C-alpha positions in Angstrom: 88.5 249.3 376.9 89.7 252.9 376.0 92.8 254.9 375.6 93.0 257.5 378.4 95.2 260.5 379.1 94.6 260.9 382.8 93.4 258.8 385.8 89.6 259.1 385.5 87.6 259.0 388.6 84.7 256.6 389.1 82.2 259.3 389.9 81.3 262.6 388.2 79.2 265.6 389.3 76.3 266.3 387.0 72.9 268.0 386.5 70.3 265.3 386.3 66.5 265.4 386.1 64.6 264.8 389.2 61.2 262.9 389.2 59.5 266.1 387.9 62.0 266.7 385.2 63.8 269.6 387.0 67.5 269.8 387.2 69.4 268.9 390.3 73.1 268.4 391.2 74.1 264.8 391.8 77.1 262.5 391.9 76.8 259.7 389.3 79.1 257.1 387.7 81.4 258.0 384.9 79.6 256.7 381.8 80.7 253.6 380.0 82.4 254.4 376.7 81.1 252.2 373.9 82.8 251.9 370.5 82.7 255.2 368.5 82.5 257.6 371.5 84.9 259.8 373.4 85.0 261.1 377.0 85.5 264.8 377.6 86.6 266.5 380.8 84.3 269.5 380.8 85.7 273.0 381.0 82.6 275.1 380.3 79.0 274.6 379.3 76.3 276.8 377.6 72.7 276.8 378.5 69.9 276.5 375.9 66.1 276.7 376.2 65.9 273.0 375.3 67.8 272.2 378.5 64.8 273.0 380.6 62.0 272.5 378.0 62.6 268.8 377.5 62.5 268.1 381.2 59.3 270.1 381.6 57.5 268.3 378.6 59.1 264.8 379.0 60.4 264.3 382.5 62.9 261.4 382.6 64.4 261.0 386.1 68.1 260.4 386.2 68.9 261.7 382.7 71.8 264.1 382.4 70.8 267.5 381.2 72.7 269.8 378.9 73.9 270.1 375.3 76.6 272.6 374.6 80.1 272.3 376.2 83.9 272.8 375.7 86.6 270.6 377.3 89.5 268.3 376.8 89.3 264.7 375.4 90.5 262.3 378.1 89.5 258.9 376.7 88.8 257.4 373.3 87.0 254.1 373.0 89.1 251.4 371.3 88.6 251.1 367.6 87.0 254.5 367.3 87.8 256.2 364.0 88.7 259.9 364.5 91.3 262.4 363.7 91.0 263.8 367.2 93.6 262.9 369.9 93.8 262.6 373.6 94.3 266.0 375.1 92.7 267.9 372.2 90.7 270.9 373.3 87.3 270.7 371.7 83.7 272.2 371.8 80.6 270.4 370.7 77.3 268.9 371.7 76.0 266.0 373.6 72.2 265.4 373.6 71.0 265.6 377.2 67.6 264.8 378.8 67.5 261.7 376.5 65.8 258.6 378.0 67.3 256.5 375.3 70.8 257.5 376.4 70.4 258.7 380.0 74.2 259.0 380.6 74.7 261.4 377.7 74.4 265.2 378.3 76.7 268.1 378.7 76.1 269.4 382.3 78.7 267.2 383.9 82.4 267.3 384.9 82.9 264.4 382.5 80.7 263.7 379.4 80.5 261.4 376.5 79.8 262.2 372.9 80.5 261.2 369.3 83.9 262.6 368.0 82.1 263.6 364.7 80.2 266.2 366.8 83.3 267.9 368.1 85.3 270.9 366.8 89.0 270.9 367.6 90.0 274.3 369.1 93.3 276.1 369.4 95.1 274.3 372.3 96.4 277.7 373.6 92.8 279.1 373.9 92.3 281.1 377.1 89.0 281.4 379.0 87.8 284.3 376.9 88.3 282.2 373.7 86.7 279.2 375.3 83.7 281.4 376.3 83.3 282.5 372.7 82.8 279.0 371.3 81.2 277.0 374.1 77.7 277.7 372.8 78.3 276.8 369.2 77.6 273.1 369.1 73.8 273.0 369.3 73.3 276.0 367.0 75.6 274.5 364.4 73.9 271.1 364.7 70.5 272.7 364.3 71.5 274.8 361.3 73.2 271.8 359.6 69.9 269.7 359.8 67.7 272.7 358.9 69.8 273.8 355.9 71.2 270.7 354.3 69.2 267.7 355.3 66.9 266.5 352.6 63.9 266.5 354.9 64.3 270.2 355.6 65.4 273.1 353.4 67.9 271.1 351.4 69.8 274.1 350.3 72.0 274.0 347.1 75.0 275.9 348.5 77.4 275.2 351.4 80.3 277.2 353.0 82.8 274.9 351.0 80.8 275.3 347.7 78.9 278.6 347.8 75.9 279.0 345.6 76.6 281.3 342.7 73.2 282.9 342.7 72.3 285.1 345.7 68.8 283.9 346.3 67.1 285.3 349.5 66.6 283.1 352.5 64.6 284.3 355.5 65.8 283.7 359.1 62.8 284.5 361.4 64.2 285.4 364.8 67.5 286.5 363.5 68.8 287.9 366.8 68.5 284.6 368.6 71.5 282.6 369.3 70.7 280.1 366.5 69.6 282.9 364.3 72.9 284.7 364.4 74.7 281.5 363.5 72.2 280.8 360.7 72.8 284.1 359.1 76.6 283.7 359.1 76.4 280.2 357.6 74.0 281.4 354.9 76.3 284.3 354.0 79.2 282.0 353.8 77.2 279.7 351.6 76.6 282.3 348.9 73.0 283.2 349.8 71.4 286.5 350.7 70.2 286.1 354.3 67.4 288.4 355.4 65.9 288.4 358.9 63.2 289.5 361.3 63.8 290.7 364.9 63.1 293.6 367.2 64.3 296.9 365.8 66.7 297.3 368.8 68.6 294.3 367.4 68.7 295.5 363.8 72.4 296.5 363.9 73.4 293.2 365.5 71.6 291.1 362.9 73.1 293.2 360.0 76.5 292.7 361.6 76.0 288.9 361.3 75.5 289.4 357.6 71.8 290.0 356.9 71.2 292.1 353.9 67.9 293.4 355.1 66.1 293.2 358.5 62.4 293.6 359.2 60.5 294.4 362.4 58.9 291.0 363.5 55.8 292.8 364.9 55.1 295.2 362.0 51.9 294.0 360.3 53.5 295.3 357.0 56.5 293.0 357.3 55.2 290.1 355.0 54.5 292.6 352.3 57.9 294.4 352.8 59.7 291.0 352.6 57.8 290.1 349.4 58.7 293.5 347.9 62.4 293.2 348.9 62.6 289.6 347.5 60.5 290.4 344.3 58.1 287.7 345.5 60.7 284.9 345.1 61.3 283.8 348.7 61.6 280.0 348.6 63.3 279.1 351.9 62.6 280.1 355.5 64.1 279.1 358.9 61.8 279.9 361.7 63.7 280.1 365.0 60.7 281.2 367.0 58.0 278.9 365.6 54.8 280.2 367.1 51.5 281.1 365.5 52.6 284.6 364.7 55.9 283.6 363.1 54.2 281.0 361.0 51.7 283.5 359.7 54.5 286.0 358.8 56.7 283.3 357.1 53.9 281.7 355.2 52.7 285.1 353.9 56.2 286.1 352.8 56.9 282.9 350.9 56.5 283.1 347.1 53.1 282.4 345.6 54.5 279.2 343.9 55.5 277.9 347.3 58.7 276.9 349.0 60.3 275.2 352.1 59.8 276.1 355.7 61.8 274.7 358.7 60.6 275.3 362.3 62.6 274.7 365.5 59.4 273.9 367.5 56.6 271.5 366.6 53.9 273.6 364.8 50.3 272.5 364.9 49.1 270.9 361.7 46.2 273.3 361.3 48.7 276.2 360.9 50.9 274.3 358.5 47.9 273.4 356.3 47.2 277.0 355.5 49.5 276.9 352.5 49.8 273.5 350.8 52.4 274.9 348.4 54.8 275.2 351.3 56.7 272.1 352.4 57.1 272.2 356.2 59.7 270.4 358.4 60.4 270.2 362.1 64.0 270.2 363.0 65.2 268.6 366.2 68.9 268.7 367.1 68.4 265.4 368.9 68.5 263.8 365.6 72.3 264.4 365.2 73.0 261.1 366.8 71.2 259.3 363.9 69.5 257.1 366.4 66.1 258.7 366.3 64.3 260.2 369.3 62.2 258.4 371.9 59.7 261.1 372.6 55.9 260.8 372.1 53.9 262.5 369.3 55.5 264.6 366.7 58.7 264.7 368.8 59.4 261.1 368.1 61.8 260.6 365.1 62.8 257.4 363.5 66.5 256.4 363.2 68.3 258.3 360.4 72.1 257.5 360.3 72.5 259.9 357.4 71.8 262.8 359.8 74.7 261.9 362.0 76.9 261.5 358.9 75.8 264.9 357.6 76.6 266.7 360.8 80.0 265.0 361.0 80.9 266.2 357.5 79.9 269.8 358.3 81.6 269.8 361.7 84.8 269.4 359.8 83.9 272.5 357.8 83.0 274.3 361.0 86.4 273.4 362.5 88.1 275.2 359.6 85.7 278.2 359.6 86.4 278.6 363.4 90.1 278.5 362.9 89.9 281.1 360.2 87.8 283.4 362.4 84.8 283.2 360.2 82.2 282.0 362.8 81.5 283.6 366.2 78.9 283.6 368.9 77.4 287.1 369.0 75.1 286.8 372.1 76.4 285.3 375.3 76.6 286.1 379.0 79.0 284.5 381.5 77.3 283.4 384.7 79.0 282.5 388.0 81.1 279.4 387.9 80.0 276.0 389.0 76.8 273.9 389.0 74.9 276.6 391.0 75.5 278.9 387.9 73.9 276.3 385.7 70.9 276.0 388.0 70.5 279.8 388.0 70.7 279.9 384.2 68.1 277.2 383.8 65.8 279.1 386.2 66.4 282.3 384.3 65.3 280.7 381.0 62.2 279.2 382.6 61.0 282.5 384.1 61.9 284.5 380.9 64.5 286.8 382.5 67.2 285.7 380.0 65.8 284.7 376.7 68.3 285.9 374.1 71.9 285.6 375.2 73.5 282.3 375.4 74.6 281.7 379.1 78.0 280.3 379.6 79.2 278.7 382.9 82.7 277.4 383.6 83.1 274.3 385.6 86.9 274.2 385.9 
């Protein structure tokens, strides 16, 4: 049983994977609402590379696709502990394309998720304000696990308790959607964020809070980073995570070693080049604390602490957002409706839209 604020239909429209892992529009049942979860009527969604990559790599027919969303809470499972209420306008994340929880996922007229992964918004927010925050959930989840989980960078400062020494932290791919959020969080946490990106995005990345920005293709960039940091770079978040980015990051890290977090699975032979560097692979799927059901290095064991960690930080992000201290810098609104989502997924897959976070309104 659940407390509800509206008459909820029996069916919802959603993007689900077909037998090849490609997204298609389908009418499917409203998901059951187990203890500890809420139902959200979706207002808008944002499209991420993971939304097509998981289906391409691990097709799971019938799973709902999508992660980022904004909408209104319309049902709360009985006994669920949360400060959120029916009718609250929220943004957040729901891991889609997940064979372990096929009814989860954000690209649907109604979706279910954990209340700890939601940010309460201003109830008077208009479409422009909603567009500004719809894409925050996945980026914030990823940064939380990368920065503050013990398996990853395990940073000593947070936005609530900023570190008193401005140690440098490199964000490789600083102009990506996740990179721009990462830089803001690092700045708020008392660190000195530095970044790599294309020169055409230098001003954007500096505007996010980076104290120094380096050309990611310049062969002298590792040496320039070492000179800028005095050879004391200990922490790196790699938002690109390919062979070139690994080379640059590992070359820039201090001689005594450090920690490196990637957002893609990096081959072991690349990671073995510097044994003094502790690598970690961050998957936002781990925010549920339930582990991941994928093969190889993409499979993760259950870790309830990661859900608890994200829940604590989402309370911090709610405050930061209300204070105007967090923003999504790169976004593009597509045409409304599910056809807009399909167009966005196709644009990501063919490479025609690789930087901006694409937002689609459903209602």
